[in-house]
Each structure stands twice: as C-alpha cells, then as structure tokens.
C-alpha positions in Angstrom: 51.6 53.0 88.5 51.4 55.9 86.1 49.6 55.3 82.7 52.0 55.5 79.8 50.8 57.5 76.9 50.1 55.9 73.6 53.1 57.5 72.0 55.5 56.0 74.5 54.5 52.3 73.8 56.9 50.5 71.5 54.2 49.2 69.1 55.0 48.2 65.5 52.7 49.2 62.6 50.0 46.7 61.6 50.9 44.9 58.4 48.1 42.9 56.7 48.9 39.6 55.1 48.7 39.3 51.3 45.5 37.8 50.0 45.9 34.1 49.5 46.8 33.0 46.0 45.2 30.2 44.0 48.4 28.1 44.3 48.7 25.5 45.8 45.3 24.2 45.0 43.1 22.8 47.8 42.7 19.0 47.7 39.2 19.2 46.4 40.3 21.0 43.2 43.0 18.3 42.7 40.2 15.7 42.8 38.2 17.6 40.3 41.2 18.0 37.9 42.1 14.3 38.2 38.5 13.3 37.5 38.4 15.6 34.4 41.7 14.3 33.1 40.6 10.7 33.7 37.3 11.3 31.9 39.1 12.9 29.0 41.5 10.0 28.7 38.6 7.5 28.8 36.9 9.4 26.0 40.0 9.4 23.9 40.5 5.6 24.4 36.8 5.0 23.6 37.0 7.2 20.5 40.1 5.4 19.3 38.6 2.0 19.8 35.4 3.0 18.0 37.3 4.3 15.0 39.5 1.2 14.8 36.5 -1.1 15.2 34.6 0.5 12.3 37.6 1.1 10.0 37.3 -2.2 8.1 33.5 -1.8 7.8 33.8 1.8 6.4 36.5 0.7 3.9 34.4 -2.2 2.7 31.4 0.0 2.2 33.5 2.4 0.2 34.8 -0.4 -2.0 31.3 -1.7 -2.5 30.2 1.6 -4.0 32.7 1.1 -6.9 30.4 -1.4 -8.5 32.5 -4.6 -8.1 31.7 -7.9 -9.8 30.2 -10.8 -7.7 33.6 -12.4 -7.2 34.9 -9.1 -5.8 31.9 -8.7 -3.6 32.3 -12.2 -2.2 36.1 -11.6 -1.6 35.2 -8.3 0.1 32.7 -10.0 2.4 35.2 -12.7 3.2 38.0 -10.3 4.0 35.8 -8.2 6.2 34.5 -11.3 8.0 38.0 -12.4 8.6 38.8 -9.1 10.2 35.9 -9.3 12.6 35.4 -13.0 13.3 37.7 -15.9 14.3 39.8 -16.9 11.3 39.5 -20.6 11.9 35.7 -20.3 11.8 35.5 -18.2 8.7 38.4 -19.1 6.4 37.2 -22.5 5.4 33.6 -21.5 4.6 32.4 -21.8 1.0 29.2 -22.3 -0.8 26.1 -23.0 1.3 28.0 -22.9 4.6 29.4 -19.4 3.7 25.9 -18.1 2.9 24.5 -19.6 6.1 27.3 -17.9 8.0 26.4 -14.6 6.4 22.7 -15.0 7.2 23.5 -16.1 10.8 25.0 -12.6 11.5 21.9 -10.8 10.4 18.5 -10.4 12.1 15.8 -12.7 10.8 14.1 -9.9 8.9 17.2 -9.0 6.9 18.5 -12.4 6.0 18.6 -13.2 2.3 21.9 -14.8 1.3 20.6 -18.3 1.4 17.3 -17.2 -0.2 19.3 -15.9 -3.2 21.6 -18.9 -3.1 21.3 -19.6 -6.8 22.6 -16.1 -7.6 25.6 -16.4 -5.4 26.5 -19.9 -6.6 25.9 -19.0 -10.2 28.1 -16.0 -10.0 30.8 -17.7 -8.0 31.1 -21.1 -9.7 29.7 -20.7 -13.2 31.1 -19.2 -16.4 27.7 -17.6 -16.9 27.7 -13.9 -15.9 25.0 -12.3 -13.8 22.6 -9.8 -15.2 22.8 -6.2 -14.0 19.6 -6.7 -11.9 21.0 -9.9 -10.2 24.3 -8.1 -9.5 22.4 -5.2 -7.9 20.5 -7.7 -5.7 23.8 -9.2 -4.5 25.4 -5.8 -4.0 22.4 -4.7 -1.9 22.6 -7.9 0.2 26.3 -7.3 0.8 25.6 -3.6 1.8 23.0 -4.8 4.2 25.3 -7.3 5.7 28.1 -4.8 6.1 25.9 -2.3 7.8 23.8 -4.5 10.1 26.2 -7.4 10.9 29.3 -5.4 11.6 30.9 -5.0 14.0 29.5 -8.0 15.8 27.5 -7.0 18.9 29.0 -9.6 21.1 31.3 -12.3 19.7 28.6 -14.0 17.6 29.4 -17.6 17.1 28.4 -19.5 14.0 27.7 -23.0 14.9 27.6 -25.3 11.9 25.0 -27.9 12.0 26.2 -31.3 10.8 23.9 -34.2 10.5 25.4 -37.6 10.8 
C-alpha cells in the first residue's frame, strides 16, 4: 500500500482547551469558605452576647460617677442585681440580708459591705445624712461590687442562712 503524504490526510487543526477558570470552586474551597463564614458568625454572636451581658454594668458604673446619694447608690445596686440575678432571690432583700448578698458575690479580700454595715443602715434608714467621707466609702464599695461581682461568673447562688 502506498504511503499517503501528510498533505493528503484529512486532519483538523489542533485546538487547545481554554485554561480552567476559578468557578466552580473545588469542594475543598467550599469547606474553607463555610468554615470562615461559620467562624465569623460565631464571633458576631459572641460579641453581641458580651455587649448585652455587660451593658447594665457599664450603665451602672456611668451613673455611679455622677456622685449619687446613698439611697441612689443602693437603688442602683438593687436594679443592677435584679438584672443579673434571679428576681425572687434579690427583690426581697433588705438591711443585713442585702449587705450579706452583696458581700457573697465578691471575693473574700474585697468584701466590705457588712463590715461597713453601720454606714449603709445609717444612710438608708436614718434621717441623719452621711458625711462626704462616708459617702465616698459607700461609693467605692459599690464601684468595687459593680466591677468585680458583675456579670456573675457562673450563676452564683446566695443561700440565706436561717437559724431556727
């Protein structure tokens, strides 16, 4: 059989394929994108909860800088405690039981409400006004409580001790 020449063969020109594009993405990139999106959403939820959790504390600290009276400081502490703790445990507390509750939320080294019980009771239940130094002591105790006791680390429970 005779050899056909190269010019006689019916061959088509060689066409190269286009370089592959970036779309559609391979499955590995989809996994990376989903992980990044999930991480971002987790961060947003965490940030939102953190801001909401500390909003009452921040507002109370701002109100405390306006140099309120002892009755206003006590009401501020009570409202803030009602925000963070169980209402039925906090709402009925007054006098010594209220001061013990405040101390129970603080570390031992920073407790001082019951130690300064006479100031708190004098300012709350007496017609006699506190001196400026006594009011500063009470304001500093309230500031310490707002900074160190809030928000509660775990749901701290105040258990009242009643002796029969």
